[in-house]
N, C-alpha and C positions, 0 to 999 in steps of 0.2 A: 599414210603417215607423214610423208615428206611434204605433201601439198601445202599444209599450213605454213611451214617455215618459208616456203618460196612465195607465198602470197601475203605474208605478214607485213612487209614494208608497204605494199599497196593498201592493205586494210588500215594500217596506221595513218596513212596520208588521207585516205578517203573518209574515214570515220573519226579522225582526230583521236586516235587511241594512244594511251601511254604504254611504256614498256611493261608496266604491271598488268595492264589489260591484255597485252600480247602473251604474257606468261600464263594467264588463265586460259587463253585460247590454246596454247601449246599443251597444257596439262589436260585439257578437256578430252582430247582423243584418248589419252592414257587412262583417264577415269573410266571412259566407256569400255576400254579394253579389259580393265580389271573386272568389270561386271560381265563382259562378254565371255571371259574365260570360265567363270563360275557357271553362268547360265548355259552357255554352249556345251560345256562338259556334262552338266546334269541332263540337259535335253538329249544330247547324243547318246547317253547311256539309256535313257528312257524310250526314245522314239526311233533311234537309229542314226547312223552317221550321215547317210545320204540326205535325208530331209533337213537335217540341221545345216549341213554345208550349203544346200540349195537355198534355204531360207536366209542364212547369214549373208551369202553373196547377194541375194536379192535386196536385203536390207541395206547393205553398205553401198550398193550401186545406185539404188533409187535415192537414198539420202544424199549421196554425192551430187546428184543432179539437183535435188531440192536445195542443197547448200548454195549452188550457183545463183539461186533466186533469193538469197537472204536479204531481207529488208533492213536488218540491223545486226549489230554484233552479238547480242544475246541470242537471237535466232541462229546465227552461225555457230555459236558455241554449243547450243543444244544439238544441232545437226552433227557437229564433230563428236559429241559424246555418243550419239546413236551410231555414227559411222564406226567409231572405235569398238563399240559393242559388237556390231556385225563382223568387223574385221577379225577380232580376236576369237569370236565364236567359231568362225570359219577356220582360222589358222590352227587353233587347238584341236578341232575335230579332224582337220586334214592330217595333222601329224599322227593322231591316233589311227586314223584310217590307213595311212601308209604303213604304220607299224603292224597293223593287223593283216594286211593283205599282200605284203611282199615277203619273199623268202628271207630268212634270217641273214644270209650272206649278201643280200642286195639292199637291205633296208637303209643302211647308212648312205649308200650311194644315191638312192632315190630321194631321201629326205634332203640330202645336200643339194641335189639338182633343183628341187622345189624351192628351197631357201635361196639358192643362187639366183633363180629366176625372179624372186621377190626383191632381192637386193639389186638386181640389174635394173629394176624399174626406177630406183632412186636417181642415178645419173640421167636416165631418160627423161624423167619429169623435170629435173634441173635444167636440162637443155631446153625443153619445151617452155618452161617458165622464163628462161632468158630471152626467148623469142616473143612469147605472148604478153607477158606482164608489161613490157615497155610500150606496147601498142596504145596504151592510154587508160584513163579511168574506167574501172569496171572490167577491164580485159582479164583480170585475175579470175573472174567467174568461169571463163572457158576452161581453165585447168580443172575445175571441179566437174564440169561436163565430161572432159576427157577421162577423169578419174573413175567415172562410171563404166568405163570400158571393161573393168573387172567383171562386169555382168556377162561378158562373153564366156566366162567360166561356167555359167549355167548350162551351156551346151555340153561341156565336158562332164559335168556332174550327172546330167541326164544319161550319159552314155556308160557310166561305170556302175557296177553292181553294188548292192549293199555289202557291208563287211560280213564275210562268211563267219568270222569269229563272233561277231555280235549276234548274228542269226543263230549260230550253234549254241551260244550261251542262253538264248531265249527258247531253246528247244524246237526251233523251226528247221527240222532236219530236211524236209522235202526241198525247201528253198535253198538250203545250204548245198545239198547234193546237186541240185539243178545248176547252180552257179559254178560249183567246182567242176562239174562235167563240161560245162560250156567253156570255161577257162582252159581246161585240159585239151579240148578239141581245137581251140584257137592256137594254143601253144604247139600242138602237134602239126597243125597246118603250116606253121612258119618253118 
């Protein structure tokens, strides 16, 4: 989310954009997020939490790299809409996943930790932008390449089970029991 704001001055200079043009760029990510929340939520209810989180992370990571190769501003805006769609689909699904999979007395703590981690990235990317953007014309593109590092989350998503509540609501008792038993064994081993 923060990337556009840190690259906007370079974009304005490189492509001769107006403040109005930049406002459209700023809004584009949020337009994508609006659709991502609706689409991601519906898909997560239909096909499961894990596949939606995986697909959404894949979308916003790949499109972040594609953004780095934007030939013009319209292409960049389209990429930002798609990035916002993937980002919000992932975020909305992740919040539901956490709510469904953590004990009631720990949910708030874990949701806070996840949100804190996301907010921690904002000053991190600000620091990187302060170092990278001044390197010269087109250096802003590297920030979008770095933004694709969220794709490392794919490894974490592959390691977590599907939501047991989602499985149970679909009548998939065998899978639900298998996951719960595995989680219990892991908890007892600790």
